[in-house]
Every structure is written in C-alpha cells, then in structure tokens.
N, C-alpha and C positions, 0 to 999 in steps of 0.2 A: 438435802441432796437426793435426787431421784434414785440413784443407785442404792443408797443405804436403805431408803424406805422400801424399795422393791425387794431387797434381800430379806429384810425383816418380815415382810408380809408373806413372801413366797415360801420361806423356810420355816415358818411357824406351823409345822405339820405334826400329826400324831406320831407317837412312837409305837413300835411293835410290842406285842406282849410276848416275852420270852422268859427263859429260865436264867438269863444272864444279867441279873441286876447286880452291878458291882458294889452297891452299897451294903450288901450282905455277904457273909462268909458262906462259901459253898460247902455242902456236906460232902464227906468222903465215904465212898463205897468201896475203897481199895481192898479191904479185907474180904468182902464178898466176891469181888472180882478175882482175887487170889484163890479163893476156895473153888470158884466155878471154872476158872480158866488158868489153872496153875501152869500148864505147859506154855501157854502164850506169855504169861508173865515171866517165866524163866527164860524164854527166848529173847524177850526184850531186855531183861537184865543182862543176859550174856553178851548181847551185841553192844549195849550202851555202856556197860560198866566194867567190862573185862579189860584190865590194863595190860599193855605190852611192855615187858621188861620193868625196870625200875621207873617209878614216877618221875624222878629227876631227869631221866633221859628224854622225856617229852616225846615219846613215840606212840603211834597208834591213836586209838580213840580215847579221849580224855574228857569224859562227861562229868560236869560238876553238879548238874541238877536236871531232872526230867519230870515233866508233868503231862498227864493225858486227862482231858476233861471232856465230858459229853452231857448235854442237856442240863448244864449247871451243876454237875456232880464231878468230884474228883475220882477218876478211875484208877489212877496210878500216880505216885509221887515218891521219888527216891533221890538221894543225894550221895555224892562221892567226893573223895579227895579232901575231906575235912570241911566241906560245905554243909549247910543246913538250910532249913526253910527261912531262917531269919537273916541270912547273909545277903546283902545287896551285891549284885554282880555287875561288873563293867559290861555295858551293852555294846560297845563299839558302834557299828553302823545301824543297829536297831534304833539308835537315837534319831536317825533320819526319818523313820516312820513316825516317831513322836513329834518331830519337828513339823511334819506334814499335818498331823492332827492339830497342832497349835495354829498353823495357818488356817485350817478349817474353822477353828474357834474364832479367829479374828474375822473371818468372812461372816460367820454367823452373827457376830456382834456388830457387823457393819463398819469395821474399822480399817478394812483393806480391800482393794480391788486387785484381784490376781492378774488382771490384764493391763494394769497401769505400769508405767516405767518405774524401775526401782529408784531412779533419780528423784522421784517425788518424795521419797522417804529418806534417802541418803545423799547429802550434798557433796560428799567427797568422791562420788563415782565419776570417772572421766566421761565427758560428753559423748565420746565415741561408743561408750557402753550403755548409753541410756535406752537403747532399744530392748534391753533385757527386762523381763517382767517377773513377778513372783512365780507365775506359772512356769516360766522357763526354768527357774531355779529348782522348783519342786519336782520337775521332770528331767533334770540333768541335761537341759538343752540350751544352756546359756551361750554356748559358742566360745567360751573363754579358753585360752591356751593353757590347758591343765594336764599334768601327768600324774595319774593316780597309780602309784606303785609303793610297795611297802618293804618287806625284808630284802636285804641284799642291795639296796640302793642308798646312795648318799643323799644328804639333804639338797645338794646342788642339782641332783637329777630328779628327785621326786618332789613334786609340788606339795603333796600332802604332808610329807615329812618336814619340808621347809616351813610350812604353815604351823604345824603342831609343835615342832621342836627347834626350829631354826630362825631365820630372819623374820618370819611372819608371826611368831608366837605372841608378841605383845599386843598386836592389833591385827587379828586374823582377817576380819572383814575387809579392811582397807587393803591388806596384802592380796586378797582374792580379787577385789573390785578393780585393781589397777593392772591386772593381767591384760594382755592384748587379746583381741578376738582372732580366732583361726577361721571362723565362718560366722555368718549371721545367726542371731538367736533363732532357735526353732528349726534349723536346717538339719541338725544331727543330735542324736541322744548319745551322750558320753558320760558315764558314771563319774561323779565328782563330789568329793567331800567338801571342796571349796564352794560349790554351788549351795550346799546345805548350810555352811557357816554364813555365807552371804545372806541367805534367806533368814537366818536367825537375827542378823542385824536389821534387816528390813522389818521383821516382825516386832522387834524391840522398839524401833522408831514408830511404827504404825500404832502400837497400843499404848505408847508412853503417856499420852494426855489423860487416858482413862485409868490406866493401871501402872503400878510402880514396878520396880525391878523384879518383884516376885511373881510376875504375871504367869509363868508356867504353872505355878501352884494354884493361883487364883482361878485361872481359866480352865485348867485341865486336871492336875494331879489331885487337888483337894476334892473336886466333885466326884472323881473316880475312887476316892479312898486310897490313893496310892501315895506311899512315902518314898520319894525319889531323891537322889542326889544328882545335881546337874551342874557341871563345871562351867566357869566363864574364863575368858582370857583377861589380861590385865586391863584392857579397855572396857570390859564389862559385858562383852558379847557372849551369849551362851554358845558353847561349842556344839552346835546342832548337828554336826556330822558324826560325832563319835563318843562324847564324854558324858553320858548319863548312866546312872546306876539304879537298878531295881532288884528286888527279890523275884524269883520265878513266880510266886503267887501274884505279885503286883504286875508282872509281865502278862500273866493270864488275864488280869482285869483289863489291861489295855487291849488284848485280843478280843475279849468279850465286848468291850465298848464298840468295836467295829462290827462284830457279829450281830450286835444289837443296833446296828445302823446309826451309830453315833448318839445313842441315848443312854441316860442313866435313869432307870425306872421309867417314868412317864415324862421325863424332862429331856428335850432335844438340845444337844450341845453342838452338833454339827449340822450343816445344811442337808436337806433331804437327798441331794444328789452327790454329796461329798464321798461317801463310801463307795458307791458305784464308780465314780470317776477315779477314785484312788486305786481301785482294784480292776481297772480296765486298761489295756495297753495304751500308752500315751499316744495322742494323735500325731506327735512329732516323729514317730517311727515311720509314718507314711511318706515322709520326705527322704527316706533312706532307701538305697537299693538293697542293702543287706545289713544284718546286724547280729549280734548276740551269738558268738561262736560257742559259748557254753550253754546256750539255751535259755539264759536269763533275760527276761523282759519285764518292764516296770510300768506302773501307772504314776500316781502321785507319791513317789518314794516308797511304794510297796512292790514286792516282787511277785510274779504270777507264774503259776504252773499251768500253762495253757498254750495251745497252738495259736499261731497268729499268721494268717495267710499273706498280708501285705508284704512281709519280708521273709516268707517261708520259714517261720520260726517253729521248731518242734517243741513238744513239752520238755521242760527242764528235767522233770522226774516222771518218766514214762510209766512207772509202776504205782504211781500215786494218783488220787483223783485230782480234778481241777481244784485249785486252792490258791490262796494268796498268803504271803508271809513277809515278815520283817527279818532281816538278816544282818549279822554282825561278824566281824573278823574273829577267827579262831573258834567259830562254832556256836554263835548266839542266835537263837531263832524264836520267833512267835509265829506259829503256823495256824491258819484259820481255814477250816474245811466246811464251808456252809452246807453242802449237801449231806454231810454227816452230823451237823451241829456239834462239831468237835474243835477243840483248841488243844494244840500241843506246844509246850514251852520247853526249850532245851538251852542250857548254858554249858560252856565247856572251855577247853584250852587246847584245841587241836592244832597241831603244827605241821603235819606231813600229808594232809589230804586223805587220810584213811577213812574218815567219817563220811557217811552218805545219807542224806535225807531220803533218797530213793529207797534205801534199804530200811531205814528206821521207821518211816511212816507206815508202811504195811504192817510191821510188827506192832506198832502202837494201835493201829485200827483193829487188830485182832482182839483187843480188849473191849472194843466198843460194840454197840448194836448197829447192824447194817441198816441203812435207810430203806424204807418201804417203798422204793421207787424202782422202776425198771431201768431208768437211765438217769444220769447225773443232771441236776439242774443247779444253776447258780443263783 
C-alpha cells in the first residue's frame, strides 16, 4: 500500500541528541538546588504544599506530587498527602495525550491513516457518522452531539458521566459512535472525552492484526520504561479519555519523550512531524469565529500556552513561557517548556479552582537555569 510505504520511508529519520533518554534514570541535583536557591525552593513549597483547613475538607491547593526537571536532571521532587514516588496516580484527561501518542505510534508503524473514515475500522459506526476520521477525534472536532460536564450534573445531562458510569459504561465506544452529529466533522473544536474513547476503539481495531490487547505496553509504555495501569471497559476498549495511572516519574518520562521529538535514545517511535503537529493549534480552529473562553487551545490532544490569531486567542498563562501540556481533572499536569528544556509534573486533588499553573510555573522556573537566548523559540 503506497500510504504505508511512504510513511515508513519518510518517517525513518534521525533522532536529536538530548539529555532526555527515558531508558535511564535521571540524576537528582535537588540537594544542590536547595543549597543554592533555598528561598526559591521555600516559595514553591509554600505555594504547592500548604493545605487550607483540614485535608478532608478538600479546600484550596491539594498537591500530591510535584517534579521539576531540566537538562535531564531532577531539580525538585516532593510529595504530599501520603503519596510517594512509587504511587501511581490517576491521570484523568492526561490520558488523552497518551492516547494521542498511541495514535502516532500506529501511524509510525503504518497501521492507520488519520484521514481515513473511522468506519474503515469500526463496523458499528452509523453511516451518517462515517465522515469522522481519527484526526477529527484526536483534535476534538468530530461534530458529535456531546456534553462534557462533571460535578453537579446527572448522568442524563452529562454525556461523559453517562459514558463512564451510566448507560454507556459497558460499551463506551458504541455509546459515543451512535450519538448524532450537531455539525459536520472538522467545523468546530469542542472538547470531548467521548472523542478520545472512540479513538481508543479505532486504535485497537487498527493494530489488532499485528498486536494483541496489550498494544499500549508493546507500542509505547515498555519502550519508554513506563509502568502504567490503563483501564478498559467491559467490551475491552481502553478508556483513552481518562483512566490511565502513572507515577510522577513515569509522567516525566512521557513528557521527555515529546521533548525528545518522539524518540527513545536513537530510536524514533513517532513520525518526525508528530510532535510539531501535536503541539501546534489544530487547523480546525480556523473554521471557527471564536473559541476558548478560558484561553485553552489544543493540537493533537495537547494543550498550548500560546497566542493564536485566527480566533483571537490569548495566552492561557500570561506569566509563563510558550509551552505545551497534558492536563487532567483535579490538577494533573505534564508541562513541557522547550525553550527552557524543562519538564514539570504535577499531580493533585484540587476541588475549588484555587490552584493556578500561571502562578506555579514561574515559581518552578526560579529553580532552573534561564535559557541563553534573548527571545523564546519553540
């Protein structure tokens, strides 16, 4: 097949030489950073780990783990509320960025065409939804009639709660696929855990001839040296929108994988254009008059802190550099800052909106060495 051979030839490119080889443990210089920058460490500690009231009240900033890394070294690592470096943490929607990486792995292996109808892979999708492609799903632009809401909503109101805990929980992908369209695929970007779960089903079908049900480990987790838990529904579909678990150190490996352009050592696992496409505003925003009231804008299921003129989008975090990040409910983050060669990982259990990355990131960067450039580059 011409597409497959083209993919394999074009994407067999060299990998960059960096400090971010995920096959090795990174050294910690945290004690030296504490000695050299005690005030900065104290400021980060005070912001991230100061609890408000009793922990059981679930008020204020509730950090479970926080890591700051630069140039392949650990500058800071601290845990709270009974967590440690060995505890796997529920990632919630950080799982969507992992799902995106698995899609990139399938593309690199020549097993999927992101511009082909999902009906090629899933026979149960209604014909009227066959215009949806894997690219639409990874960019949240399927056009399906989906309501993404959480606390304070009943299953009958919230599509995502109905999928995870209600009528759709036994076969989540079919539940998503049989929703009606509100507009044609690609016309609007609308955040959807349903799109991510449907993409998981497409991925499972696309790789099934070559890989068994453990394909997330074979294709991604094991090459990265990551020990993950990844839940499936009763039908066997991985819940690619929310239900993966990793330690903060393994989350950092996943961030390093992207900072290293989809390579592990000198082995390329993602297509050469995958990380740039993942971390650039989705082309489907250009079909919208306006978007993103909270400043959030995405690529291939990664969130971006960048201005975006086509829809007048400001930076989500004005006090932070340009960056991209994976984000999950209640305060889970993998933050990648290429201009600083920095990765920040944060896990938590925030419930009231007190926590702010716009505040935390400058405090974390105070521990790092500033880049020797006059202006940011990506």
